[in-house]
C-alpha positions in Angstrom: 0.0 0.0 0.0 1.3 3.4 -0.9 2.1 5.5 2.1 1.9 9.3 2.0 4.5 11.0 4.1 2.1 13.8 4.8 -0.3 13.8 7.7 -3.7 12.1 7.2 -6.2 14.2 5.4 -7.6 16.8 7.7 -5.6 15.5 10.7 -4.1 18.8 11.6 -7.3 20.5 12.6 -10.3 18.3 13.5 -13.5 19.4 11.9 -17.1 18.7 13.0 -17.1 15.2 14.4 -19.3 12.4 15.6 -17.7 9.7 17.6 -19.3 6.3 16.8 -18.2 2.7 17.2 -16.9 0.9 14.1 -19.1 -1.4 12.0 -21.8 -1.1 9.4 -24.6 -0.8 12.0 -22.8 2.1 13.7 -22.5 3.9 10.4 -26.2 3.6 9.7 -26.9 4.7 13.3 -24.7 7.8 12.8 -26.5 8.7 9.6 -29.9 8.2 11.2 -29.0 10.6 14.0 -27.6 13.4 11.9 -28.5 12.5 8.3 -26.1 11.9 5.5 -23.8 14.9 5.4 -22.8 14.5 1.7 -25.7 16.5 0.4 -24.8 19.3 2.8 -21.2 19.2 1.6 -22.4 19.3 -2.0 -24.5 22.4 -1.2 -21.5 24.1 0.4 -19.3 23.1 -2.5 -21.8 24.7 -4.9 -21.9 28.0 -2.9 -18.1 28.1 -2.7 -17.7 27.5 -6.4 -20.2 30.4 -7.2 -18.2 32.7 -4.9 -15.1 32.2 -7.0 -16.9 34.5 -9.5 -14.7 37.6 -8.9 -11.7 35.6 -9.9 -13.3 34.1 -13.0 -13.0 35.7 -16.5 -16.7 36.4 -16.5 -16.4 38.4 -13.3 -13.2 40.2 -14.1 -14.7 41.3 -17.5 -16.9 44.0 -16.0 -13.9 45.7 -14.4 -11.9 46.0 -17.6 -13.4 49.2 -19.1 -13.4 51.3 -16.0 -9.9 50.1 -15.1 -8.6 51.0 -18.5 -10.0 54.5 -18.1 -8.7 55.1 -14.6 -5.2 53.6 -15.1 -4.7 55.2 -18.5 -3.6 51.9 -20.2 -4.8 50.2 -23.4 -7.0 47.2 -23.6 -4.3 45.2 -25.2 -2.0 46.0 -22.3 -4.6 44.9 -19.8 -5.1 41.7 -21.9 -1.4 41.0 -21.7 -1.3 41.5 -18.0 -4.3 39.2 -17.7 -2.6 36.5 -19.7 0.6 36.8 -17.6 -1.4 36.7 -14.4 -3.4 33.7 -15.5 -0.4 31.7 -16.5 1.4 32.5 -13.2 -1.7 31.4 -11.3 -2.0 28.2 -13.2 1.6 27.2 -12.5 0.9 27.1 -8.7 -2.0 24.6 -8.9 0.1 21.5 -8.2 1.2 23.1 -4.9 -2.4 23.9 -3.9 -3.5 20.4 -4.9 -0.9 18.8 -2.6 -1.9 21.3 0.1 -5.5 20.1 -0.1 -4.3 16.4 0.2 -2.2 17.2 3.2 -4.5 19.5 5.2 -7.9 18.6 4.0 -10.7 20.6 2.4 -11.8 22.3 5.6 -8.5 24.0 6.4 -7.7 24.5 2.7 -11.0 26.4 2.0 -10.6 28.5 5.1 -7.1 29.6 4.4 -7.5 30.0 0.6 -10.7 31.9 1.2 -8.8 34.4 3.4 -6.0 34.7 0.9 -8.5 35.3 -1.9 -10.1 38.1 0.0 -6.7 39.7 0.5 -6.0 39.4 -3.3 -9.3 41.1 -4.0 -8.4 43.9 -1.6 -5.1 44.3 -3.5 -7.0 44.7 -6.8 -8.8 47.7 -5.3 -5.4 49.5 -4.8 -4.0 48.8 -8.3 -2.1 51.9 -9.7 -0.1 50.7 -12.7 0.3 47.9 -15.2 2.8 45.9 -13.2 0.6 46.1 -10.1 -2.3 45.0 -12.2 -0.5 41.9 -13.5 0.4 41.0 -9.9 -3.2 41.5 -8.9 -4.5 39.3 -11.8 -2.0 36.6 -10.7 -3.4 36.6 -7.2 -7.1 36.4 -8.0 -6.6 33.9 -10.8 -4.4 31.7 -8.6 -6.6 31.8 -5.6 -10.1 32.3 -7.0 -10.2 30.7 -10.5 -7.7 28.1 -9.5 -7.3 27.0 -5.9 -10.8 27.9 -4.6 -12.4 26.3 -7.6 -10.5 23.0 -7.1 -11.5 22.6 -3.4 -15.3 22.0 -4.0 -14.5 19.4 -6.7 -12.2 17.5 -4.3 -14.7 17.7 -1.5 -17.5 16.2 -3.6 -15.2 13.5 -4.9 -14.5 12.4 -1.4 -18.1 12.3 -0.3 -19.6 10.5 -3.3 -18.7 7.3 -5.1 -21.5 5.4 -6.9 -23.5 8.7 -7.2 -20.4 10.8 -8.0 -21.5 11.5 -11.6 -24.8 13.0 -10.5 -23.2 14.9 -7.6 -20.5 16.4 -9.9 -23.2 17.2 -12.5 -25.1 19.1 -9.9 -22.0 20.9 -8.8 -20.9 21.9 -12.3 -24.4 22.9 -13.4 -25.7 24.9 -10.5 -22.3 26.6 -9.9 -22.0 27.5 -13.6 -25.5 29.1 -13.6 -24.7 30.9 -10.3 -21.4 32.3 -11.6 -23.3 34.0 -14.4 -25.1 36.2 -11.9 -21.8 37.4 -10.4 -20.9 39.9 -13.2 -24.5 41.3 -13.0 -24.1 42.1 -9.3 -20.5 43.4 -9.7 -21.6 45.7 -12.6 -24.4 47.1 -10.6 -22.0 47.9 -7.7 -19.5 49.5 -10.1 -22.3 51.7 -11.5 -23.5 52.7 -8.1 -20.1 53.3 -6.5 -16.7 52.6 -8.3 -14.6 49.7 -9.4 -12.3 50.0 -6.4 -15.3 49.8 -4.1 -16.6 46.8 -5.9 -13.4 44.9 -5.4 -13.5 45.8 -1.6 -17.1 44.7 -1.3 -16.3 41.4 -3.1 -13.5 40.8 -0.6 -15.7 41.4 2.3 -18.4 39.1 1.0 -15.9 36.3 0.5 -14.6 36.7 4.1 -18.2 36.5 5.4 -19.2 33.5 3.3 -16.4 31.3 2.0 -14.3 31.4 5.2 -17.1 30.4 7.7 -18.5 27.9 5.2 -15.1 26.2 5.1 -14.4 26.3 8.8 -17.8 25.5 10.3 -19.5 23.2 7.7 -16.8 21.4 5.6 -15.9 17.9 6.7 -12.8 16.3 5.1 -14.0 12.7 4.8 -17.2 10.8 5.6 -15.2 8.6 8.1 -14.5 11.6 10.3 -18.2 11.7 11.3 -18.8 7.9 11.2 -20.3 7.9 7.7 -19.5 6.4 4.3 -19.4 7.9 0.8 -22.9 8.0 -0.8 -24.5 7.3 2.6 -26.1 4.1 3.7 -29.5 4.7 5.4 -30.3 7.5 3.0 -30.1 5.3 -0.1 -33.7 4.3 0.1 -34.9 8.0 -0.1 -32.7 8.6 -3.1 -32.8 5.2 -4.8 -33.3 6.7 -8.2 -29.9 8.5 -7.9 -28.1 5.3 -7.1 -27.1 2.9 -9.9 -27.5 -0.8 -9.2 -23.8 -1.5 -9.8 -20.6 0.4 -10.3 -20.4 1.7 -13.8 -16.8 2.9 -13.2 -14.3 0.4 -12.0 -12.6 1.8 -8.9 -8.8 1.2 -8.5 -7.9 -1.2 -5.7 -5.2 1.2 -4.7 -5.0 5.0 -5.4 -2.5 6.3 -7.8 0.0 8.8 -6.6 0.4 12.0 -8.7 3.7 10.6 -10.2 2.0 7.4 -11.1 -1.0 9.2 -12.7 1.3 11.4 -14.7 2.8 8.3 -16.2 -0.5 7.0 -17.7 -1.8 7.7 -21.2 -5.3 8.2 -19.7 -4.2 11.2 -17.7 -2.8 12.9 -20.8 -5.8 12.1 -22.8 -7.9 13.9 -20.2 -5.4 16.7 -20.1 -5.7 17.2 -23.8 -9.5 17.3 -23.6 -9.2 19.9 -20.8 -6.7 22.1 -22.6 -8.5 22.0 -26.0 -11.9 22.7 -24.4 -10.6 25.5 -22.2 -8.8 27.1 -25.1 -11.6 27.0 -27.7 -14.6 27.7 -25.4 -12.8 30.7 -23.7 -11.7 32.1 -27.0 -15.2 31.8 -28.5 -16.8 33.4 -25.5 -14.2 36.2 -25.2 -14.8 37.2 -28.9 -18.5 36.3 -29.0 -19.8 39.8 -29.7 -17.3 40.3 -32.5 -17.8 36.8 -33.9 -21.5 36.9 -34.0 -21.4 40.4 -35.2 -19.5 39.2 -38.3 -22.4 36.8 -38.9 -24.9 39.7 -38.8 -26.2 39.8 -35.2 -26.4 43.0 -33.2 -24.4 43.3 -30.0 -27.5 42.8 -28.0 -28.5 39.7 -29.9 -24.9 38.3 -29.5 -24.9 39.0 -25.8 -28.3 37.2 -25.4 -26.7 34.0 -26.8 -25.1 33.5 -23.3 -28.6 32.4 -22.1 -29.0 29.3 -24.4 -25.4 28.5 -23.4 -26.5 28.2 -19.8 -29.4 26.0 -20.8 -27.1 23.7 -22.8 -24.5 23.5 -20.0 -27.1 22.8 -17.3 -29.0 20.2 -19.2 -25.9 18.4 -20.4 -24.1 18.5 -17.0 -26.9 16.8 -15.2 -27.6 14.3 -18.0 -23.9 13.3 -18.4 -23.4 12.9 -14.7 -26.5 10.6 -14.5 -25.3 8.7 -17.5 -21.8 8.3 -16.1 -23.1 6.6 -12.9 -25.0 4.0 -15.0 -23.0 3.4 -18.2 -19.5 4.5 -17.4 -17.1 7.2 -18.4 -15.0 5.7 -21.2 -16.6 7.4 -24.1 -17.9 10.6 -22.4 -14.8 12.6 -23.4 -15.4 11.6 -27.0 -19.0 12.8 -26.8 -17.7 16.1 -25.4 -15.2 16.5 -28.3 -18.0 15.7 -30.7 -20.0 18.6 -29.3 -16.9 20.8 -29.7 -16.4 19.8 -33.3 -20.1 20.7 -34.0 -19.5 24.1 -32.3 -16.5 24.8 -34.6 -18.5 23.8 -37.7 -21.5 25.8 -36.7 -19.2 28.8 -36.0 -17.9 28.6 -39.6 -21.5 28.5 -40.9 -22.9 31.1 -38.6 -25.9 33.2 -39.5 -28.9 34.7 -37.7 -31.7 32.2 -36.9 -31.7 28.6 -35.8 -28.0 28.1 -36.6 -26.8 30.6 -34.0 -29.2 29.1 -31.4 -27.9 25.6 -31.9 -24.4 26.9 -31.8 -24.9 28.5 -28.4 -26.6 25.4 -27.0 -23.8 23.2 -28.3 -21.2 25.5 -26.8 -22.8 25.3 -23.4 -23.2 21.5 -23.8 -19.5 21.1 -24.5 -18.6 22.8 -21.2 -21.2 20.9 -19.2 -20.1 17.5 -20.6 -16.4 18.2 -20.0 -16.8 19.5 -16.5 -18.9 16.5 -15.5 -16.6 14.0 -17.2 -13.3 15.3 -15.8 -14.5 15.8 -12.3 -15.8 12.2 -12.2 -13.1 10.5 -14.2 -10.1 11.7 -12.2 -11.2 10.1 -8.8 -12.8 7.2 -10.7 -9.6 6.3 -12.5 -6.9 7.3 -10.0 -8.7 7.0 -6.6 -9.1 9.7 -3.9 -6.0 9.4 -1.7 -4.0 11.9 -3.8 -6.9 13.5 -5.8 -6.0 17.0 -4.8 -2.5 16.7 -6.2 -3.7 15.1 -9.4 -6.6 17.6 -9.8 -4.0 20.4 -9.3 -2.0 19.3 -12.3 -5.2 18.8 -14.4 -6.2 22.4 -13.5 -3.0 23.7 -14.9 -3.9 22.3 -18.3 -7.4 23.8 -18.4 -6.3 27.2 -17.1 -3.4 27.4 -19.5 -5.7 26.6 -22.3 -8.2 29.3 -21.3 -5.3 31.8 -21.0 -4.1 31.3 -24.6 -7.5 30.8 -26.2 -8.6 34.4 -26.8 -5.1 35.3 -28.2 -5.0 32.2 -30.4 -8.4 32.9 -31.9 -7.6 36.6 -32.5 -4.3 35.8 -34.2 -5.8 33.1 -36.5 -8.7 35.4 -37.3 -6.2 38.1 -38.2 -4.2 35.8 -40.5 -7.2 34.3 -42.3 -9.4 37.4 -42.3 -12.6 36.0 -40.7 -13.9 34.1 -37.8 -15.5 31.6 -40.2 -12.1 30.6 -41.6 -10.5 30.7 -38.1 -13.1 28.2 -36.8 -12.4 25.8 -39.6 -8.6 26.1 -39.1 -8.9 25.4 -35.4 -11.2 22.4 -36.0 -8.1 20.3 -36.1 -7.7 20.6 -32.4 -10.9 18.9 -31.3 -10.5 16.3 -34.1 -7.1 15.3 -32.7 -8.5 15.2 -29.1 -11.4 13.1 -30.3 -9.0 10.6 -31.9 -7.1 10.4 -28.6 -10.2 9.8 -26.5 -11.2 6.8 -28.7 -7.9 5.1 -27.7 -8.9 5.3 -24.0 -8.6 2.0 -22.1 -9.3 1.0 -18.4 -6.4 1.4 -16.0 -4.7 -1.4 -14.1 -4.1 -1.3 -10.4 -1.0 0.9 -9.8 2.2 -0.7 -8.5 2.9 -0.3 -4.8 5.4 2.5 -4.4 6.5 4.3 -1.3 6.7 8.0 -0.9 4.2 10.9 -1.2 1.9 11.5 -4.2 
C-alpha cells in the first residue's frame, strides 16, 4: 500500500465530528442521528464555487473598461497583464492540490478563502500595469484556480456510486450561479466605483467562503462515522443510485507521479486544454464573432442564455449517464460537441444556426466538467486526488489563457472568424481521436513516498 509521508487528510485540525463505534450498524446509526452529510457538503461546494466568481474571467470582464480609463492603459496592455497573471496562477495549482491532500478541504478552504479576500483587496489598490499583472495573478491563482479546485475534491471524497450526479449538480448549479456574479458586480460599479466593488467582493468572500469552510466542511465521511454516498439515505434517493458500479474503482489509489505516467491522464489533459482554449476564445470574442455573422451586439450577448441551458441540461444528464453506463466514451462525446461548435461557428448566420451553436457551446462545457471531475477520482482514486486535480487544473487554465489570443491571431491571419473556426477544427479532431484510444487502468504498482 502506498504510504503518504504527509499527515492524514484533515488531521491537523479536527472538523465537525461524531464519535461512533466501528461497523456497518454504527455507520447507519450515525446517519440516522444526523442525516447523510454528503448533500450538505455538496451544497457548500456549490456555494463556494459560485463565490469564486470575482476571480473568473466572466467576473473580471466588468472591471476592464473602468480600469482602462482610470489607469490610462490600453485594452491590449490589460489583456497582456491578464494573460501573464493567469499563467502564473496556473503554475501554482500542483502546490495547492498537494496542500489540499495534506491539510484537508476544511483547512484549505478557510485559508484559501482568506487569501483570496486579500487578493481582492489588493485589486482595489492597483495603480499601474505591473501592479495589475500581480493582482491578476493573485485572483486567478486563488479564485479561479485553488478555490475552484476545493469543491470538486470535496464532492469526490463524499460520493462514489453517485459521483456522476453529484458532480453534474456541482458543475451545473455553480455554472449558472457564476453567471449572476458579473451582473451584481456591474451594478455595484455603476452605483459606486470599481475600487469599491473589489473591496465589497473581498468582504463578501470573508463573510461566506471562510465560515462555510471552517464550520461546515468535513474532510472525509469517516470523520463523522459515515460512508461515501451514505447508507441509510439510499432508500430515499434510490433513483440516484445505480444498481452496480459503472466505473471500476482502482484497488489502490494512484499517486500523482503514477497518474502522470499513464496515457489516460494525458488524454484527459488534452481534452481539458482544448476545451478551455476554444470555449474561452469563442466566449471572449463572442460579440465580434456573432457580429460578423450579422447579429447585433444585444443579440450576440443574449446568446449566453442558451449556453447556460445547454450547459445545465448536459451537465446533469452526463453525470447521471456516467453513474449507469461508465465514463470511457464521455470525453469523445464532449469532443463531438466541440467539433459541432466549430463547424456551426464557420456556418454562422442569424436564426436557428446561432441558437444551436450557443446550446452546443454550453453543452460542451457541461459535458467536459462532469466527465473530468468524475473520471479523475474514478480512474486514480481519492488518496491523492488534490495533487492530481491540481495538475489537471494547470492544463485547463493554461488553455483558457491562450484561447482568446489564439483565436484573435488566427482570425487576423485568415481574415474572418469563419475561416478561423475551420482552421482550429483540427484541435478537437485530434482530441477526439485520442479519446477513442482510452482504455481501463490497471491497479498501480505499490510505491513508497508521497503523491
